[in-house]
C-alpha positions in Angstrom: -50.2 -20.6 86.9 -54.5 -21.5 87.3 -54.4 -21.0 90.6 -53.8 -17.6 90.1 -57.2 -15.6 90.2 -58.9 -15.3 86.2 -58.0 -11.9 85.7 -54.0 -12.6 86.0 -55.0 -15.7 83.8 -56.7 -13.6 81.4 -54.0 -10.9 81.0 -51.2 -13.6 80.2 -53.6 -14.0 76.9 -53.1 -10.3 76.2 -49.4 -8.5 74.3 -50.1 -4.6 74.4 -49.3 -1.9 72.6 -49.2 1.6 73.9 -48.7 5.5 73.0 -45.4 7.3 73.9 -41.5 6.7 75.2 -41.8 6.2 79.0 -44.6 4.0 80.0 -48.0 4.8 80.7 -48.3 5.1 84.7 -52.0 3.2 83.8 -49.6 0.5 82.0 -47.6 -0.2 84.6 -50.7 -0.6 87.0 -52.4 -2.9 84.9 -48.6 -5.4 84.2 -48.6 -5.1 88.3 -51.5 -6.1 88.5 -51.0 -8.7 85.7 -53.8 -7.8 83.7 -51.4 -8.2 80.7 -48.8 -10.3 79.8 -46.5 -8.7 76.9 -46.2 -5.4 74.8 -45.2 -4.9 71.2 -42.9 -1.5 70.7 -43.6 0.6 67.8 -41.3 3.2 66.5 -43.5 5.5 68.6 -41.9 4.0 71.5 -38.6 4.2 70.4 -36.2 6.9 70.3 -32.5 5.5 71.0 -31.1 2.0 72.3 -31.3 3.9 76.3 -34.6 5.1 75.9 -35.9 1.5 74.4 -33.8 -0.2 77.4 -34.8 1.9 80.6 -38.6 1.3 79.1 -38.9 -1.6 79.3 -36.9 -2.1 82.3 -39.3 -0.2 84.0 -41.8 -2.7 82.5 -40.1 -5.5 83.8 -39.9 -4.2 87.6 -43.5 -4.1 87.3 -43.9 -7.7 85.7 -42.0 -9.1 88.1 -44.2 -7.3 91.3 -47.8 -8.9 89.8 -49.2 -11.9 91.2 -47.6 -14.0 88.7 -44.4 -12.6 89.8 -43.5 -13.2 85.7 -41.8 -11.3 83.5 -43.5 -9.5 80.1 -42.8 -11.1 76.7 -41.8 -7.8 74.7 -42.4 -7.9 71.5 -41.4 -5.8 67.6 -41.7 -6.0 64.0 -38.0 -5.5 62.9 -37.8 -7.0 59.6 -35.8 -4.4 58.0 -36.3 -3.0 55.6 -39.5 -0.6 55.5 -41.2 -2.8 58.4 -38.1 -1.4 61.2 -39.0 0.0 64.4 -35.5 0.8 65.4 -34.2 4.2 66.1 -31.0 5.5 64.3 -28.6 3.8 67.0 -28.9 0.4 66.0 -27.8 -1.4 63.1 -30.5 -2.2 60.6 -30.8 -3.8 57.5 -32.5 -3.8 53.9 -36.1 -5.3 53.7 -36.3 -9.2 53.1 -36.7 -9.4 48.5 -32.6 -8.4 48.8 -31.9 -11.3 50.5 -34.2 -13.5 48.5 -33.0 -12.7 45.7 -29.1 -13.6 46.4 -30.6 -16.2 47.9 -27.5 -16.7 50.8 -28.7 -18.7 53.7 -25.8 -17.8 55.6 -25.6 -14.0 54.4 -29.3 -14.0 56.1 -28.6 -16.2 59.2 -25.4 -12.8 59.8 -28.0 -10.5 59.7 -30.7 -11.6 61.7 -28.1 -12.9 63.9 -26.8 -9.1 64.3 -30.5 -8.0 64.7 -31.7 -10.9 67.6 -28.1 -9.5 69.6 -29.1 -5.8 69.5 -33.0 -6.7 70.3 -31.6 -8.6 73.2 -29.5 -5.9 74.2 -32.1 -4.0 74.5 -34.3 -6.6 76.3 -36.6 -7.1 73.7 -37.5 -10.6 73.0 -40.0 -12.0 70.6 -39.4 -10.2 66.9 -42.4 -11.0 64.3 -40.0 -12.2 61.8 -39.6 -13.5 59.4 -42.1 -12.5 56.3 -42.4 -15.9 54.5 -45.7 -15.1 52.9 -44.5 -16.5 49.3 -45.4 -13.2 46.8 -47.9 -14.6 44.2 -49.2 -11.2 43.9 -47.8 -8.6 42.1 -50.8 -6.4 44.2 -50.2 -7.6 46.9 -49.0 -4.1 48.2 -49.1 -5.4 52.8 -46.3 -7.5 51.4 -44.5 -6.5 48.2 -40.5 -6.7 49.2 -41.4 -7.8 53.2 -41.4 -11.3 51.2 -38.4 -13.4 50.5 -40.1 -14.0 47.0 -42.4 -15.6 45.3 -40.7 -19.4 45.8 -41.5 -21.4 48.9 -37.9 -23.1 48.2 -36.4 -19.8 48.9 -38.4 -18.2 51.3 -38.3 -21.3 53.1 -34.2 -21.4 52.6 -34.7 -17.6 53.9 -37.3 -17.8 56.4 -34.9 -20.8 58.4 -32.2 -18.6 57.9 -33.6 -16.1 60.2 -35.4 -18.2 62.6 -32.4 -19.4 63.4 -30.4 -15.7 63.6 -33.0 -14.6 65.5 -32.8 -17.6 68.0 -29.4 -18.0 68.1 -28.8 -15.2 70.5 -32.0 -15.4 72.6 -34.0 -13.5 70.9 -37.5 -15.5 70.2 -38.2 -16.0 66.2 -42.4 -15.3 65.0 -43.1 -16.5 61.4 -45.9 -14.4 59.8 -48.4 -14.4 57.9 -49.5 -17.7 58.3 -51.6 -19.7 56.9 -49.9 -16.6 54.3 -51.0 -13.6 52.6 -49.2 -13.1 49.7 -52.3 -13.9 46.8 -54.0 -11.1 48.7 -54.2 -7.8 47.5 -56.2 -6.4 50.3 -54.4 -4.6 53.0 -55.9 -6.5 56.5 -54.4 -3.0 57.9 -58.0 -1.9 56.6 -60.4 -4.4 55.6 -60.9 -8.1 55.7 -59.7 -9.9 52.5 -60.6 -13.0 51.5 -59.4 -15.7 49.2 -61.3 -18.3 47.0 -57.8 -20.6 47.7 -58.4 -24.5 48.7 -56.8 -26.4 51.5 -55.3 -28.5 48.7 -53.9 -24.7 47.2 -52.2 -24.0 50.3 -50.6 -26.8 51.1 -48.9 -27.5 47.6 -48.0 -23.3 47.9 -48.4 -20.8 51.3 -48.3 -23.6 54.1 -44.5 -25.1 52.5 -42.4 -22.7 55.1 -44.2 -23.5 58.1 -43.7 -27.1 57.4 -40.3 -27.0 56.7 -40.1 -24.7 59.3 -41.9 -26.5 61.8 -39.6 -29.1 60.7 -36.2 -27.9 60.5 -35.6 -25.1 63.0 -39.1 -24.4 64.7 -39.6 -20.5 65.6 -41.0 -19.6 68.9 -44.4 -18.5 67.5 -46.7 -18.2 64.8 -48.4 -15.3 63.7 -51.7 -15.7 62.5 -53.2 -14.0 60.1 -56.8 -11.5 59.5 -58.4 -13.0 56.5 -60.9 -15.1 55.2 -60.0 -18.2 53.1 -63.6 -19.3 52.0 -62.7 -22.7 50.6 -61.7 -23.5 54.4 -63.5 -21.6 57.0 -65.6 -19.6 54.8 -67.6 -18.0 58.3 -63.8 -16.9 59.7 -60.9 -15.0 59.6 -58.0 -17.6 60.6 -57.0 -15.5 63.6 -60.5 -16.4 64.7 -61.1 -19.8 63.1 -60.1 -23.1 65.0 -60.1 -24.8 61.3 -56.3 -22.8 60.8 -55.4 -22.5 64.6 -55.9 -25.9 66.4 -56.7 -28.0 62.9 -54.1 -27.2 60.4 -51.4 -25.3 62.4 -51.5 -28.1 65.4 -52.9 -30.7 64.2 -51.8 -31.2 60.1 -48.7 -28.9 60.3 -47.7 -29.9 64.4 -46.9 -26.8 65.8 -45.7 -26.8 69.1 -45.0 -23.2 70.0 -46.9 -19.6 70.9 -49.8 -18.6 68.5 -50.3 -15.2 68.5 -53.1 -13.1 66.7 -52.2 -10.4 64.3 -53.5 -7.1 65.6 -56.6 -7.4 66.5 -56.9 -3.7 66.5 -56.9 -3.6 62.7 -59.5 -2.5 60.6 -59.8 -5.7 59.3 -61.7 -6.7 63.0 -64.8 -4.9 64.5 -64.3 -5.4 67.7 -60.8 -5.9 68.6 -61.8 -6.8 72.3 -64.6 -9.4 71.2 -62.2 -10.5 68.2 -59.6 -11.5 70.8 -62.5 -13.4 73.5 -62.5 -15.1 69.6 -59.8 -16.1 69.0 -58.6 -17.2 72.4 -61.7 -19.5 72.5 -61.0 -20.9 68.8 -56.9 -21.8 70.4 -54.9 -18.3 70.0 -52.3 -18.7 72.8 -51.7 -15.0 73.1 -54.1 -12.1 71.4 -52.1 -9.3 70.2 -53.8 -5.2 70.4 -51.6 -2.7 69.2 -53.6 0.2 70.2 -56.5 0.6 72.2 -56.1 0.7 76.1 -59.8 0.3 76.3 -60.2 -2.4 74.3 -57.1 -4.4 75.8 -59.1 -4.2 79.2 -62.3 -5.7 78.3 -60.2 -8.7 76.7 -58.9 -9.3 80.1 -62.7 -8.9 81.5 -64.2 -11.1 78.8 -61.2 -14.2 79.1 -61.5 -13.9 82.8 -65.3 -13.9 82.4 -65.0 -17.3 80.2 -62.3 -18.9 82.5 -64.5 -18.0 85.7 -67.7 -19.6 83.6 -65.9 -22.8 83.0 -66.7 -21.9 79.3 -63.0 -22.8 78.0 -61.8 -26.3 78.7 -59.3 -26.6 80.8 -57.2 -28.6 79.0 -57.1 -26.0 75.8 -56.0 -23.9 79.0 -53.5 -25.2 80.3 -52.4 -26.1 77.1 -51.7 -22.2 76.1 -50.4 -21.3 79.5 -47.9 -23.8 79.1 -46.8 -22.7 76.0 -46.5 -19.1 77.2 -44.2 -20.2 81.1 -42.4 -21.8 78.0 -42.0 -19.3 76.0 -41.2 -16.9 79.1 -37.9 -19.2 80.5 -36.6 -19.7 77.6 -36.0 -15.9 75.7 -37.5 -13.4 79.5 -34.0 -12.4 80.7 -35.1 -9.1 83.1 -31.6 -8.4 84.4 -30.6 -6.0 82.5 -27.6 -4.2 82.7 -26.1 -0.9 81.5 -23.2 -2.1 79.8 -25.2 -4.7 77.5 -26.0 -1.7 75.6 -22.4 -1.1 74.2 -23.3 -4.1 70.9 -26.1 -1.1 69.5 -24.1 -0.2 66.5 -20.9 -1.6 67.4 -18.0 -1.3 65.0 -18.0 -5.3 64.3 -22.0 -5.3 63.6 -21.2 -2.2 61.4 -18.3 -4.2 59.7 -20.7 -6.8 59.6 -23.5 -4.6 57.5 -21.3 -2.9 55.3 -20.0 -6.4 54.1 -23.6 -7.6 53.9 -24.8 -4.5 51.6 -22.2 -5.0 49.4 -22.9 -8.7 48.7 -26.1 -7.6 48.0 -25.4 -4.8 45.5 -22.7 -6.7 44.2 -26.5 -9.7 43.1 -28.2 -6.8 42.2 -24.8 -5.1 39.3 
């Protein structure tokens, strides 16, 4: 990796979103040039399972023709419930809160396994789930029913079940939103939220699911939130903070997987390209930029610039490159075949979904 040009090394650190249900020519060109190491899909990119598989396959062909000859990470926010990006031909499930209320880890794991199997069938290899925020503030609308509940124990158990279900199908799980935003009312899609929680407060509650997962069933990735914790690092959101990325996530909790920022195109962040550079320097492995092609390109140039100038520690860069390489080796399977689509919405999955919904409904009744 370190023998590659700086812009190729920088490109592996960027995960990009785009418009449309076909890959724009400019995106194909940037992937082929090695300036993008991963993509994220939204509803705007998905019409059907077959179209999604063809879209991903076209991008993987370009990636394998890049200087690095490495496949793309292909991510999606498929949490179920209101954060669901898939078309109607996929098997989908209710929001996390219903599973948390039932508290049956085997039920949760089975739903995640079905989700993972169908994602893997179209070529998605990273699911930005589970949400392991603890909903301690009922005014936290951005999380709400995306959380499994208010109990650290339930959130930990259900988060582990989702991680197991996804990763056993070959899809990397990404626990979020580190270190926890279930106590905050402002939405980072609009503004930068701030908290007065101390590090000891976080250790006692918000960090519990991460500690549990990292010890028992490590997720391949962790997504770091755009939120300022004024008693810990008042100058920077967690996503741009060496305190959170290096001292707490890696040092204290011992996380060895890939650290991804939340979307840097959110309203909480003023300049996505500048923030991407700051996040990488702070210890993030991948900067997620979900909308702006201009910001993605400027971020790649900025990261390549610090690599060329030697302004990023070679040890830090090599460690991040190794983590990304291991993630791709473990979860990227670019050789898609049409028969893989047979699992999408199959009878077995529909029957399992019916049983899961009945169990959730029975628990409510």
